PDB file of N, CA, C and O in Angstrom:
ATOM      1  N   MET A   1       0.896  -1.176   0.048  1.00  0.00           N
ATOM      2  CA  MET A   1      -0.021   0.006  -0.012  1.00  0.00           C
ATOM      3  C   MET A   1       0.882   1.212  -0.049  1.00  0.00           C
ATOM      4  O   MET A   1       1.836   1.269   0.728  1.00  0.00           O
ATOM      5  N   VAL A   2       0.636   2.172  -0.902  1.00  0.00           N
ATOM      6  CA  VAL A   2       1.342   3.426  -0.920  1.00  0.00           C
ATOM      7  C   VAL A   2       0.479   4.429  -0.309  1.00  0.00           C
ATOM      8  O   VAL A   2      -0.690   4.553  -0.676  1.00  0.00           O
ATOM      9  N   ALA A   3       1.029   5.196   0.665  1.00  0.00           N
ATOM     10  CA  ALA A   3       0.242   6.230   1.367  1.00  0.00           C
ATOM     11  C   ALA A   3       1.092   7.404   1.577  1.00  0.00           C
ATOM     12  O   ALA A   3       2.291   7.260   1.816  1.00  0.00           O
ATOM     13  N   THR A   4       0.502   8.642   1.497  1.00  0.00           N
ATOM     14  CA  THR A   4       1.126   9.858   1.814  1.00  0.00           C
ATOM     15  C   THR A   4       0.549  10.424   3.004  1.00  0.00           C
ATOM     16  O   THR A   4      -0.672  10.566   3.067  1.00  0.00           O
ATOM     17  N   MET A   5       1.306  10.764   3.960  1.00  0.00           N
ATOM     18  CA  MET A   5       0.781  11.328   5.283  1.00  0.00           C
ATOM     19  C   MET A   5       1.385  12.776   5.491  1.00  0.00           C
ATOM     20  O   MET A   5       2.531  13.066   5.150  1.00  0.00           O
ATOM     21  N   GLU A   6       0.549  13.603   6.051  1.00  0.00           N
ATOM     22  CA  GLU A   6       0.901  14.936   6.363  1.00  0.00           C
ATOM     23  C   GLU A   6       0.637  15.205   7.844  1.00  0.00           C
ATOM     24  O   GLU A   6      -0.474  14.970   8.319  1.00  0.00           O
ATOM     25  N   CYS A   7       1.658  15.706   8.599  1.00  0.00           N
ATOM     26  CA  CYS A   7       1.401  16.090   9.964  1.00  0.00           C
ATOM     27  C   CYS A   7       0.423  17.226  10.055  1.00  0.00           C
ATOM     28  O   CYS A   7       0.465  18.166   9.261  1.00  0.00           O
ATOM     29  N   ALA A   8      -0.458  17.136  11.027  1.00  0.00           N
ATOM     30  CA  ALA A   8      -1.438  18.227  11.208  1.00  0.00           C
ATOM     31  C   ALA A   8      -0.775  19.555  11.533  1.00  0.00           C
ATOM     32  O   ALA A   8      -1.378  20.618  11.386  1.00  0.00           O
ATOM     33  N   GLY A   9       0.469  19.479  11.976  1.00  0.00           N
ATOM     34  CA  GLY A   9       1.222  20.718  12.313  1.00  0.00           C
ATOM     35  C   GLY A   9       2.059  21.212  11.189  1.00  0.00           C
ATOM     36  O   GLY A   9       2.819  22.157  11.397  1.00  0.00           O
ATOM     37  N   ASN A  10       1.986  20.630   9.954  1.00  0.00           N
ATOM     38  CA  ASN A  10       2.738  21.118   8.793  1.00  0.00           C
ATOM     39  C   ASN A  10       2.467  22.569   8.487  1.00  0.00           C
ATOM     40  O   ASN A  10       1.321  22.971   8.286  1.00  0.00           O
ATOM     41  N   ASN A  11       3.540  23.363   8.454  1.00  0.00           N
ATOM     42  CA  ASN A  11       3.407  24.805   8.234  1.00  0.00           C
ATOM     43  C   ASN A  11       2.714  25.577   9.350  1.00  0.00           C
ATOM     44  O   ASN A  11       2.220  26.686   9.144  1.00  0.00           O
ATOM     45  N   ARG A  12       2.686  24.991  10.497  1.00  0.00           N
ATOM     46  CA  ARG A  12       2.074  25.680  11.662  1.00  0.00           C
ATOM     47  C   ARG A  12       2.717  27.035  11.915  1.00  0.00           C
ATOM     48  O   ARG A  12       2.029  27.984  12.290  1.00  0.00           O
ATOM     49  N   ALA A  13       4.057  27.141  11.713  1.00  0.00           N
ATOM     50  CA  ALA A  13       4.741  28.340  11.977  1.00  0.00           C
ATOM     51  C   ALA A  13       4.208  29.528  11.175  1.00  0.00           C
ATOM     52  O   ALA A  13       4.429  30.677  11.556  1.00  0.00           O
ATOM     53  N   ASP A  14       3.512  29.261  10.075  1.00  0.00           N
ATOM     54  CA  ASP A  14       2.975  30.283   9.211  1.00  0.00           C
ATOM     55  C   ASP A  14       1.576  30.807   9.557  1.00  0.00           C
ATOM     56  O   ASP A  14       1.039  31.726   8.937  1.00  0.00           O
ATOM     57  N   LEU A  15       1.018  30.151  10.600  1.00  0.00           N
ATOM     58  CA  LEU A  15      -0.452  30.534  10.812  1.00  0.00           C
ATOM     59  C   LEU A  15      -0.425  31.848  11.535  1.00  0.00           C
ATOM     60  O   LEU A  15       0.475  32.151  12.319  1.00  0.00           O
ATOM     61  N   ASP A  16      -1.493  32.650  11.228  1.00  0.00           N
ATOM     62  CA  ASP A  16      -1.672  33.989  11.754  1.00  0.00           C
ATOM     63  C   ASP A  16      -3.148  34.098  12.072  1.00  0.00           C
ATOM     64  O   ASP A  16      -3.962  34.130  11.149  1.00  0.00           O
ATOM     65  N   PRO A  17      -3.548  34.160  13.405  1.00  0.00           N
ATOM     66  CA  PRO A  17      -2.667  34.365  14.543  1.00  0.00           C
ATOM     67  C   PRO A  17      -1.986  32.991  14.845  1.00  0.00           C
ATOM     68  O   PRO A  17      -2.465  31.936  14.430  1.00  0.00           O
ATOM     69  N   PRO A  18      -0.880  33.057  15.565  1.00  0.00           N
ATOM     70  CA  PRO A  18      -0.124  31.899  15.932  1.00  0.00           C
ATOM     71  C   PRO A  18      -1.001  30.895  16.795  1.00  0.00           C
ATOM     72  O   PRO A  18      -1.918  31.316  17.501  1.00  0.00           O
ATOM     73  N   VAL A  19      -0.702  29.644  16.714  1.00  0.00           N
ATOM     74  CA  VAL A  19      -1.342  28.678  17.492  1.00  0.00           C
ATOM     75  C   VAL A  19      -0.315  27.873  18.299  1.00  0.00           C
ATOM     76  O   VAL A  19       0.878  27.899  17.996  1.00  0.00           O
ATOM     77  N   GLY A  20      -0.786  27.162  19.324  1.00  0.00           N
ATOM     78  CA  GLY A  20       0.140  26.416  20.237  1.00  0.00           C
ATOM     79  C   GLY A  20       0.733  25.224  19.444  1.00  0.00           C
ATOM     80  O   GLY A  20       0.373  24.947  18.300  1.00  0.00           O
ATOM     81  N   GLY A  21       1.632  24.571  20.113  1.00  0.00           N
ATOM     82  CA  GLY A  21       2.192  23.377  19.608  1.00  0.00           C
ATOM     83  C   GLY A  21       3.592  23.636  18.925  1.00  0.00           C
ATOM     84  O   GLY A  21       4.024  24.785  18.823  1.00  0.00           O
ATOM     85  N   ASN A  22       4.256  22.596  18.484  1.00  0.00           N
ATOM     86  CA  ASN A  22       5.503  22.696  17.777  1.00  0.00           C
ATOM     87  C   ASN A  22       5.293  23.606  16.583  1.00  0.00           C
ATOM     88  O   ASN A  22       4.304  23.440  15.870  1.00  0.00           O
ATOM     89  N   GLN A  23       6.191  24.573  16.330  1.00  0.00           N
ATOM     90  CA  GLN A  23       6.121  25.472  15.297  1.00  0.00           C
ATOM     91  C   GLN A  23       6.818  24.915  14.097  1.00  0.00           C
ATOM     92  O   GLN A  23       7.901  25.393  13.757  1.00  0.00           O
ATOM     93  N   PHE A  24       6.236  23.881  13.402  1.00  0.00           N
ATOM     94  CA  PHE A  24       6.768  23.282  12.224  1.00  0.00           C
ATOM     95  C   PHE A  24       6.781  24.285  11.081  1.00  0.00           C
ATOM     96  O   PHE A  24       5.914  25.152  10.973  1.00  0.00           O
ATOM     97  N   GLY A  25       7.798  24.138  10.226  1.00  0.00           N
ATOM     98  CA  GLY A  25       7.769  24.808   8.925  1.00  0.00           C
ATOM     99  C   GLY A  25       7.176  23.830   7.924  1.00  0.00           C
ATOM    100  O   GLY A  25       6.381  22.958   8.272  1.00  0.00           O
ATOM    101  N   GLY A  26       7.589  23.999   6.660  1.00  0.00           N
ATOM    102  CA  GLY A  26       7.060  22.986   5.624  1.00  0.00           C
ATOM    103  C   GLY A  26       7.920  21.713   5.712  1.00  0.00           C
ATOM    104  O   GLY A  26       9.006  21.701   6.291  1.00  0.00           O
ATOM    105  N   GLY A  27       7.416  20.718   5.150  1.00  0.00           N
ATOM    106  CA  GLY A  27       8.189  19.467   5.042  1.00  0.00           C
ATOM    107  C   GLY A  27       7.675  18.294   5.873  1.00  0.00           C
ATOM    108  O   GLY A  27       8.221  17.197   5.755  1.00  0.00           O
ATOM    109  N   ALA A  28       6.629  18.476   6.725  1.00  0.00           N
ATOM    110  CA  ALA A  28       6.182  17.422   7.554  1.00  0.00           C
ATOM    111  C   ALA A  28       5.184  16.535   6.724  1.00  0.00           C
ATOM    112  O   ALA A  28       4.054  16.287   7.147  1.00  0.00           O
ATOM    113  N   VAL A  29       5.638  16.089   5.573  1.00  0.00           N
ATOM    114  CA  VAL A  29       4.912  15.270   4.661  1.00  0.00           C
ATOM    115  C   VAL A  29       5.799  14.143   4.200  1.00  0.00           C
ATOM    116  O   VAL A  29       6.979  14.369   3.933  1.00  0.00           O
ATOM    117  N   SER A  30       5.272  12.922   4.095  1.00  0.00           N
ATOM    118  CA  SER A  30       6.033  11.799   3.639  1.00  0.00           C
ATOM    119  C   SER A  30       5.157  10.783   2.883  1.00  0.00           C
ATOM    120  O   SER A  30       3.986  10.583   3.207  1.00  0.00           O
ATOM    121  N   THR A  31       5.752  10.161   1.883  1.00  0.00           N
ATOM    122  CA  THR A  31       5.090   9.063   1.192  1.00  0.00           C
ATOM    123  C   THR A  31       5.917   7.856   1.435  1.00  0.00           C
ATOM    124  O   THR A  31       7.145   7.915   1.374  1.00  0.00           O
ATOM    125  N   ALA A  32       5.214   6.651   1.736  1.00  0.00           N
ATOM    126  CA  ALA A  32       5.908   5.408   2.018  1.00  0.00           C
ATOM    127  C   ALA A  32       5.129   4.274   1.429  1.00  0.00           C
ATOM    128  O   ALA A  32       3.927   4.382   1.190  1.00  0.00           O
ATOM    129  N   ILE A  33       5.826   3.174   1.194  1.00  0.00           N
ATOM    130  CA  ILE A  33       5.208   2.001   0.811  1.00  0.00           C
ATOM    131  C   ILE A  33       5.097   1.079   1.981  1.00  0.00           C
ATOM    132  O   ILE A  33       6.125   0.646   2.502  1.00  0.00           O
ATOM    133  N   TRP A  34       3.879   0.739   2.441  1.00  0.00           N
ATOM    134  CA  TRP A  34       3.667  -0.014   3.608  1.00  0.00           C
ATOM    135  C   TRP A  34       3.386  -1.505   3.260  1.00  0.00           C
ATOM    136  O   TRP A  34       2.772  -1.828   2.243  1.00  0.00           O
ATOM    137  N   SER A  35       3.839  -2.325   4.101  1.00  0.00           N
ATOM    138  CA  SER A  35       3.495  -3.831   3.976  1.00  0.00           C
ATOM    139  C   SER A  35       2.976  -4.240   5.236  1.00  0.00           C
ATOM    140  O   SER A  35       3.249  -3.618   6.263  1.00  0.00           O
ATOM    141  N   GLY A  36       2.179  -5.340   5.223  1.00  0.00           N
ATOM    142  CA  GLY A  36       1.701  -5.902   6.472  1.00  0.00           C
ATOM    143  C   GLY A  36       0.547  -6.897   6.120  1.00  0.00           C
ATOM    144  O   GLY A  36       0.492  -7.430   5.012  1.00  0.00           O
ATOM    145  N   VAL A  37      -0.349  -7.121   7.081  1.00  0.00           N
ATOM    146  CA  VAL A  37      -1.400  -8.061   7.000  1.00  0.00           C
ATOM    147  C   VAL A  37      -2.694  -7.269   7.276  1.00  0.00           C
ATOM    148  O   VAL A  37      -2.702  -6.221   7.921  1.00  0.00           O
ATOM    149  N   SER A  38      -3.800  -7.852   6.733  1.00  0.00           N
ATOM    150  CA  SER A  38      -5.087  -7.229   6.944  1.00  0.00           C
ATOM    151  C   SER A  38      -5.541  -7.340   8.397  1.00  0.00           C
ATOM    152  O   SER A  38      -5.455  -8.417   8.988  1.00  0.00           O
ATOM    153  N   LEU A  39      -6.004  -6.285   8.958  1.00  0.00           N
ATOM    154  CA  LEU A  39      -6.429  -6.346  10.333  1.00  0.00           C
ATOM    155  C   LEU A  39      -7.618  -7.321  10.470  1.00  0.00           C
ATOM    156  O   LEU A  39      -7.742  -8.016  11.478  1.00  0.00           O
ATOM    157  N   SER A  40      -8.469  -7.362   9.466  1.00  0.00           N
ATOM    158  CA  SER A  40      -9.630  -8.250   9.598  1.00  0.00           C
ATOM    159  C   SER A  40      -9.155  -9.677   9.629  1.00  0.00           C
ATOM    160  O   SER A  40      -9.752 -10.489  10.336  1.00  0.00           O
ATOM    161  N   ASP A  41      -8.099 -10.037   8.894  1.00  0.00           N
ATOM    162  CA  ASP A  41      -7.519 -11.385   8.888  1.00  0.00           C
ATOM    163  C   ASP A  41      -6.963 -11.765  10.295  1.00  0.00           C
ATOM    164  O   ASP A  41      -7.157 -12.874  10.793  1.00  0.00           O
ATOM    165  N   VAL A  42      -6.276 -10.793  10.886  1.00  0.00           N
ATOM    166  CA  VAL A  42      -5.678 -11.014  12.196  1.00  0.00           C
ATOM    167  C   VAL A  42      -6.809 -11.202  13.231  1.00  0.00           C
ATOM    168  O   VAL A  42      -6.718 -12.124  14.041  1.00  0.00           O
ATOM    169  N   LEU A  43      -7.866 -10.373  13.242  1.00  0.00           N
ATOM    170  CA  LEU A  43      -8.919 -10.398  14.165  1.00  0.00           C
ATOM    171  C   LEU A  43      -9.649 -11.718  14.067  1.00  0.00           C
ATOM    172  O   LEU A  43     -10.010 -12.315  15.081  1.00  0.00           O
ATOM    173  N   GLU A  44      -9.875 -12.190  12.798  1.00  0.00           N
ATOM    174  CA  GLU A  44     -10.573 -13.464  12.597  1.00  0.00           C
ATOM    175  C   GLU A  44      -9.751 -14.645  13.083  1.00  0.00           C
ATOM    176  O   GLU A  44     -10.293 -15.578  13.675  1.00  0.00           O
ATOM    177  N   ARG A  45      -8.472 -14.613  12.843  1.00  0.00           N
ATOM    178  CA  ARG A  45      -7.606 -15.718  13.306  1.00  0.00           C
ATOM    179  C   ARG A  45      -7.488 -15.712  14.858  1.00  0.00           C
ATOM    180  O   ARG A  45      -7.334 -16.766  15.475  1.00  0.00           O
ATOM    181  N   ALA A  46      -7.561 -14.535  15.456  1.00  0.00           N
ATOM    182  CA  ALA A  46      -7.556 -14.418  16.901  1.00  0.00           C
ATOM    183  C   ALA A  46      -8.842 -14.796  17.574  1.00  0.00           C
ATOM    184  O   ALA A  46      -8.897 -14.896  18.800  1.00  0.00           O
ATOM    185  N   GLY A  47      -9.904 -15.012  16.777  1.00  0.00           N
ATOM    186  CA  GLY A  47     -11.172 -15.467  17.352  1.00  0.00           C
ATOM    187  C   GLY A  47     -12.002 -14.247  17.852  1.00  0.00           C
ATOM    188  O   GLY A  47     -12.904 -14.421  18.671  1.00  0.00           O
ATOM    189  N   VAL A  48     -11.729 -13.124  17.407  1.00  0.00           N
ATOM    190  CA  VAL A  48     -12.533 -11.932  17.805  1.00  0.00           C
ATOM    191  C   VAL A  48     -13.880 -12.021  17.230  1.00  0.00           C
ATOM    192  O   VAL A  48     -14.020 -12.120  16.011  1.00  0.00           O
ATOM    193  N   GLY A  49     -14.956 -11.989  18.094  1.00  0.00           N
ATOM    194  CA  GLY A  49     -16.312 -12.187  17.599  1.00  0.00           C
ATOM    195  C   GLY A  49     -16.850 -11.052  16.791  1.00  0.00           C
ATOM    196  O   GLY A  49     -16.346  -9.930  16.822  1.00  0.00           O
ATOM    197  N   ALA A  50     -17.910 -11.382  16.050  1.00  0.00           N
ATOM    198  CA  ALA A  50     -18.558 -10.328  15.189  1.00  0.00           C
ATOM    199  C   ALA A  50     -19.279  -9.321  16.064  1.00  0.00           C
ATOM    200  O   ALA A  50     -19.701  -8.298  15.524  1.00  0.00           O
ATOM    201  N   ASP A  51     -19.453  -9.506  17.319  1.00  0.00           N
ATOM    202  CA  ASP A  51     -20.077  -8.494  18.170  1.00  0.00           C
ATOM    203  C   ASP A  51     -19.041  -7.554  18.789  1.00  0.00           C
ATOM    204  O   ASP A  51     -19.412  -6.628  19.510  1.00  0.00           O
ATOM    205  N   ALA A  52     -17.787  -7.767  18.531  1.00  0.00           N
ATOM    206  CA  ALA A  52     -16.726  -6.799  19.057  1.00  0.00           C
ATOM    207  C   ALA A  52     -16.927  -5.439  18.487  1.00  0.00           C
ATOM    208  O   ALA A  52     -17.240  -5.282  17.307  1.00  0.00           O
ATOM    209  N   VAL A  53     -16.742  -4.420  19.350  1.00  0.00           N
ATOM    210  CA  VAL A  53     -16.904  -3.062  18.806  1.00  0.00           C
ATOM    211  C   VAL A  53     -15.621  -2.208  18.895  1.00  0.00           C
ATOM    212  O   VAL A  53     -15.624  -1.078  18.409  1.00  0.00           O
ATOM    213  N   GLU A  54     -14.548  -2.700  19.488  1.00  0.00           N
ATOM    214  CA  GLU A  54     -13.328  -1.909  19.585  1.00  0.00           C
ATOM    215  C   GLU A  54     -12.174  -2.845  19.864  1.00  0.00           C
ATOM    216  O   GLU A  54     -12.346  -3.954  20.371  1.00  0.00           O
ATOM    217  N   VAL A  55     -10.991  -2.363  19.518  1.00  0.00           N
ATOM    218  CA  VAL A  55      -9.735  -3.128  19.780  1.00  0.00           C
ATOM    219  C   VAL A  55      -8.782  -2.191  20.422  1.00  0.00           C
ATOM    220  O   VAL A  55      -8.786  -1.002  20.103  1.00  0.00           O
ATOM    221  N   LEU A  56      -7.971  -2.661  21.303  1.00  0.00           N
ATOM    222  CA  LEU A  56      -6.987  -1.775  22.007  1.00  0.00           C
ATOM    223  C   LEU A  56      -5.649  -2.350  21.732  1.00  0.00           C
ATOM    224  O   LEU A  56      -5.346  -3.491  22.080  1.00  0.00           O
ATOM    225  N   PHE A  57      -4.802  -1.493  21.061  1.00  0.00           N
ATOM    226  CA  PHE A  57      -3.395  -1.874  20.767  1.00  0.00           C
ATOM    227  C   PHE A  57      -2.541  -1.320  21.894  1.00  0.00           C
ATOM    228  O   PHE A  57      -2.673  -0.178  22.334  1.00  0.00           O
ATOM    229  N   GLU A  58      -1.662  -2.202  22.326  1.00  0.00           N
ATOM    230  CA  GLU A  58      -0.687  -1.669  23.418  1.00  0.00           C
ATOM    231  C   GLU A  58       0.757  -2.140  22.993  1.00  0.00           C
ATOM    232  O   GLU A  58       0.949  -3.231  22.456  1.00  0.00           O
ATOM    233  N   GLY A  59       1.725  -1.265  23.265  1.00  0.00           N
ATOM    234  CA  GLY A  59       3.068  -1.605  22.904  1.00  0.00           C
ATOM    235  C   GLY A  59       4.030  -1.082  24.017  1.00  0.00           C
ATOM    236  O   GLY A  59       3.584  -0.632  25.072  1.00  0.00           O
ATOM    237  N   ALA A  60       5.311  -1.152  23.755  1.00  0.00           N
ATOM    238  CA  ALA A  60       6.302  -0.744  24.645  1.00  0.00           C
ATOM    239  C   ALA A  60       6.388   0.745  24.772  1.00  0.00           C
ATOM    240  O   ALA A  60       6.928   1.248  25.757  1.00  0.00           O
ATOM    241  N   ASP A  61       5.843   1.509  23.752  1.00  0.00           N
ATOM    242  CA  ASP A  61       5.965   2.952  23.731  1.00  0.00           C
ATOM    243  C   ASP A  61       4.641   3.533  24.271  1.00  0.00           C
ATOM    244  O   ASP A  61       3.689   2.815  24.579  1.00  0.00           O
ATOM    245  N   SER A  62       4.641   4.788  24.359  1.00  0.00           N
ATOM    246  CA  SER A  62       3.367   5.461  24.797  1.00  0.00           C
ATOM    247  C   SER A  62       3.239   6.726  23.936  1.00  0.00           C
ATOM    248  O   SER A  62       4.202   7.188  23.324  1.00  0.00           O
ATOM    249  N   GLY A  63       2.070   7.241  23.916  1.00  0.00           N
ATOM    250  CA  GLY A  63       1.870   8.440  23.159  1.00  0.00           C
ATOM    251  C   GLY A  63       0.812   9.448  23.734  1.00  0.00           C
ATOM    252  O   GLY A  63       0.307   9.281  24.844  1.00  0.00           O
ATOM    253  N   GLU A  64       0.538  10.392  22.998  1.00  0.00           N
ATOM    254  CA  GLU A  64      -0.368  11.481  23.430  1.00  0.00           C
ATOM    255  C   GLU A  64      -1.449  11.579  22.323  1.00  0.00           C
ATOM    256  O   GLU A  64      -1.172  11.201  21.185  1.00  0.00           O
ATOM    257  N   PRO A  65      -2.655  12.069  22.620  1.00  0.00           N
ATOM    258  CA  PRO A  65      -3.004  12.568  23.887  1.00  0.00           C
ATOM    259  C   PRO A  65      -3.559  11.625  24.847  1.00  0.00           C
ATOM    260  O   PRO A  65      -3.617  11.950  26.033  1.00  0.00           O
ATOM    261  N   VAL A  66      -4.001  10.412  24.427  1.00  0.00           N
ATOM    262  CA  VAL A  66      -4.627   9.478  25.344  1.00  0.00           C
ATOM    263  C   VAL A  66      -3.943   8.099  25.010  1.00  0.00           C
ATOM    264  O   VAL A  66      -4.358   7.412  24.077  1.00  0.00           O
ATOM    265  N   PRO A  67      -2.903   7.722  25.785  1.00  0.00           N
ATOM    266  CA  PRO A  67      -2.246   6.393  25.553  1.00  0.00           C
ATOM    267  C   PRO A  67      -3.277   5.335  25.880  1.00  0.00           C
ATOM    268  O   PRO A  67      -4.001   5.401  26.873  1.00  0.00           O
ATOM    269  N   GLY A  68      -3.305   4.340  24.977  1.00  0.00           N
ATOM    270  CA  GLY A  68      -4.188   3.222  25.192  1.00  0.00           C
ATOM    271  C   GLY A  68      -5.645   3.404  24.811  1.00  0.00           C
ATOM    272  O   GLY A  68      -6.500   2.609  25.202  1.00  0.00           O
ATOM    273  N   ARG A  69      -5.937   4.491  24.019  1.00  0.00           N
ATOM    274  CA  ARG A  69      -7.289   4.804  23.608  1.00  0.00           C
ATOM    275  C   ARG A  69      -7.681   3.730  22.674  1.00  0.00           C
ATOM    276  O   ARG A  69      -6.896   3.439  21.772  1.00  0.00           O
ATOM    277  N   PRO A  70      -8.903   3.051  22.796  1.00  0.00           N
ATOM    278  CA  PRO A  70      -9.299   1.991  21.934  1.00  0.00           C
ATOM    279  C   PRO A  70      -9.643   2.545  20.447  1.00  0.00           C
ATOM    280  O   PRO A  70     -10.058   3.688  20.255  1.00  0.00           O
ATOM    281  N   LEU A  71      -9.440   1.677  19.511  1.00  0.00           N
ATOM    282  CA  LEU A  71      -9.823   2.022  18.148  1.00  0.00           C
ATOM    283  C   LEU A  71     -11.156   1.293  17.797  1.00  0.00           C
ATOM    284  O   LEU A  71     -11.275   0.068  17.800  1.00  0.00           O
ATOM    285  N   PRO A  72     -12.127   2.165  17.500  1.00  0.00           N
ATOM    286  CA  PRO A  72     -13.390   1.509  17.025  1.00  0.00           C
ATOM    287  C   PRO A  72     -13.168   0.585  15.891  1.00  0.00           C
ATOM    288  O   PRO A  72     -12.381   0.923  15.007  1.00  0.00           O
ATOM    289  N   LEU A  73     -13.790  -0.555  15.830  1.00  0.00           N
ATOM    290  CA  LEU A  73     -13.630  -1.485  14.730  1.00  0.00           C
ATOM    291  C   LEU A  73     -14.345  -1.020  13.508  1.00  0.00           C
ATOM    292  O   LEU A  73     -13.863  -1.290  12.408  1.00  0.00           O
ATOM    293  N   ILE A  74     -15.506  -0.312  13.612  1.00  0.00           N
ATOM    294  CA  ILE A  74     -16.263   0.036  12.460  1.00  0.00           C
ATOM    295  C   ILE A  74     -16.537   1.532  12.569  1.00  0.00           C
ATOM    296  O   ILE A  74     -16.974   1.985  13.627  1.00  0.00           O
ATOM    297  N   CYS A  75     -16.306   2.290  11.559  1.00  0.00           N
ATOM    298  CA  CYS A  75     -16.638   3.723  11.509  1.00  0.00           C
ATOM    299  C   CYS A  75     -17.412   3.892  10.141  1.00  0.00           C
ATOM    300  O   CYS A  75     -16.810   3.913   9.068  1.00  0.00           O
ATOM    301  N   GLU A  76     -18.708   4.004  10.240  1.00  0.00           N
ATOM    302  CA  GLU A  76     -19.488   4.037   9.086  1.00  0.00           C
ATOM    303  C   GLU A  76     -19.182   5.325   8.212  1.00  0.00           C
ATOM    304  O   GLU A  76     -19.477   5.337   7.017  1.00  0.00           O
ATOM    305  N   ALA A  77     -18.608   6.361   8.808  1.00  0.00           N
ATOM    306  CA  ALA A  77     -18.387   7.568   8.124  1.00  0.00           C
ATOM    307  C   ALA A  77     -17.222   7.457   7.110  1.00  0.00           C
ATOM    308  O   ALA A  77     -17.146   8.233   6.157  1.00  0.00           O
ATOM    309  N   SER A  78     -16.354   6.515   7.323  1.00  0.00           N
ATOM    310  CA  SER A  78     -15.186   6.372   6.447  1.00  0.00           C
ATOM    311  C   SER A  78     -14.878   4.910   6.117  1.00  0.00           C
ATOM    312  O   SER A  78     -14.675   4.111   7.031  1.00  0.00           O
ATOM    313  N   PRO A  79     -14.837   4.549   4.853  1.00  0.00           N
ATOM    314  CA  PRO A  79     -14.459   3.128   4.574  1.00  0.00           C
ATOM    315  C   PRO A  79     -13.021   2.809   4.900  1.00  0.00           C
ATOM    316  O   PRO A  79     -12.639   1.641   4.968  1.00  0.00           O
ATOM    317  N   TRP A  80     -12.226   3.827   5.102  1.00  0.00           N
ATOM    318  CA  TRP A  80     -10.791   3.617   5.416  1.00  0.00           C
ATOM    319  C   TRP A  80     -10.552   3.116   6.824  1.00  0.00           C
ATOM    320  O   TRP A  80      -9.474   2.608   7.135  1.00  0.00           O
ATOM    321  N   THR A  81     -11.582   3.260   7.699  1.00  0.00           N
ATOM    322  CA  THR A  81     -11.399   2.784   9.086  1.00  0.00           C
ATOM    323  C   THR A  81     -12.131   1.480   9.374  1.00  0.00           C
ATOM    324  O   THR A  81     -12.381   1.129  10.527  1.00  0.00           O
ATOM    325  N   ARG A  82     -12.473   0.763   8.288  1.00  0.00           N
ATOM    326  CA  ARG A  82     -13.065  -0.598   8.451  1.00  0.00           C
ATOM    327  C   ARG A  82     -11.957  -1.572   8.526  1.00  0.00           C
ATOM    328  O   ARG A  82     -10.931  -1.392   7.869  1.00  0.00           O
ATOM    329  N   PRO A  83     -12.132  -2.694   9.370  1.00  0.00           N
ATOM    330  CA  PRO A  83     -11.047  -3.650   9.417  1.00  0.00           C
ATOM    331  C   PRO A  83     -10.571  -4.246   8.132  1.00  0.00           C
ATOM    332  O   PRO A  83      -9.417  -4.658   8.018  1.00  0.00           O
ATOM    333  N   SER A  84     -11.490  -4.298   7.113  1.00  0.00           N
ATOM    334  CA  SER A  84     -11.047  -4.881   5.813  1.00  0.00           C
ATOM    335  C   SER A  84     -10.157  -4.025   5.076  1.00  0.00           C
ATOM    336  O   SER A  84      -9.529  -4.514   4.137  1.00  0.00           O
ATOM    337  N   THR A  85     -10.018  -2.799   5.380  1.00  0.00           N
ATOM    338  CA  THR A  85      -9.045  -1.865   4.635  1.00  0.00           C
ATOM    339  C   THR A  85      -7.920  -1.417   5.493  1.00  0.00           C
ATOM    340  O   THR A  85      -7.065  -0.664   5.027  1.00  0.00           O
ATOM    341  N   LEU A  86      -7.870  -1.839   6.731  1.00  0.00           N
ATOM    342  CA  LEU A  86      -6.739  -1.490   7.616  1.00  0.00           C
ATOM    343  C   LEU A  86      -5.687  -2.639   7.549  1.00  0.00           C
ATOM    344  O   LEU A  86      -6.011  -3.817   7.405  1.00  0.00           O
ATOM    345  N   ILE A  87      -4.418  -2.208   7.663  1.00  0.00           N
ATOM    346  CA  ILE A  87      -3.344  -3.220   7.811  1.00  0.00           C
ATOM    347  C   ILE A  87      -2.581  -3.031   9.033  1.00  0.00           C
ATOM    348  O   ILE A  87      -2.435  -1.895   9.485  1.00  0.00           O
ATOM    349  N   LEU A  88      -2.064  -4.086   9.625  1.00  0.00           N
ATOM    350  CA  LEU A  88      -1.002  -4.022  10.659  1.00  0.00           C
ATOM    351  C   LEU A  88       0.329  -4.032   9.913  1.00  0.00           C
ATOM    352  O   LEU A  88       0.696  -5.040   9.309  1.00  0.00           O
ATOM    353  N   SER A  89       1.029  -2.947   9.953  1.00  0.00           N
ATOM    354  CA  SER A  89       2.224  -2.779   9.147  1.00  0.00           C
ATOM    355  C   SER A  89       3.486  -3.057   9.871  1.00  0.00           C
ATOM    356  O   SER A  89       3.562  -3.010  11.098  1.00  0.00           O
ATOM    357  N   TRP A  90       4.511  -3.358   9.058  1.00  0.00           N
ATOM    358  CA  TRP A  90       5.893  -3.438   9.597  1.00  0.00           C
ATOM    359  C   TRP A  90       6.704  -2.661   8.579  1.00  0.00           C
ATOM    360  O   TRP A  90       6.148  -1.872   7.815  1.00  0.00           O
ATOM    361  N   PRO A  91       8.073  -2.882   8.556  1.00  0.00           N
ATOM    362  CA  PRO A  91       8.940  -1.971   7.893  1.00  0.00           C
ATOM    363  C   PRO A  91       8.409  -1.394   6.594  1.00  0.00           C
ATOM    364  O   PRO A  91       7.836  -2.117   5.780  1.00  0.00           O
ATOM    365  N   THR A  92       8.592  -0.115   6.395  1.00  0.00           N
ATOM    366  CA  THR A  92       8.184   0.547   5.195  1.00  0.00           C
ATOM    367  C   THR A  92       9.382   0.851   4.297  1.00  0.00           C
ATOM    368  O   THR A  92      10.541   0.778   4.704  1.00  0.00           O
ATOM    369  N   ARG A  93       9.037   1.199   3.049  1.00  0.00           N
ATOM    370  CA  ARG A  93      10.129   1.567   2.195  1.00  0.00           C
ATOM    371  C   ARG A  93       9.911   3.037   1.678  1.00  0.00           C
ATOM    372  O   ARG A  93      10.735   3.555   0.925  1.00  0.00           O
TER     373      ARG A  93
END
């Protein structure tokens, strides 16, 4: 899967009036080739039932703003957040 991502703070330093957060200039954009497995395949193999409504990923790292916040399994507003279109990725190119 090829995907381009842009940080929400890209060009934040140019906003007027200024806003809080890291004052990024341009360049917080990247395109990568992602590989991995389908989240729906992993959930099926793990025996997650059809009645499940969220999944919680935990790792050795932590993040902001809410570490450990569950990911809803289905979001009708966007087909990109359905388990059939999500991948669990590993090294990118």
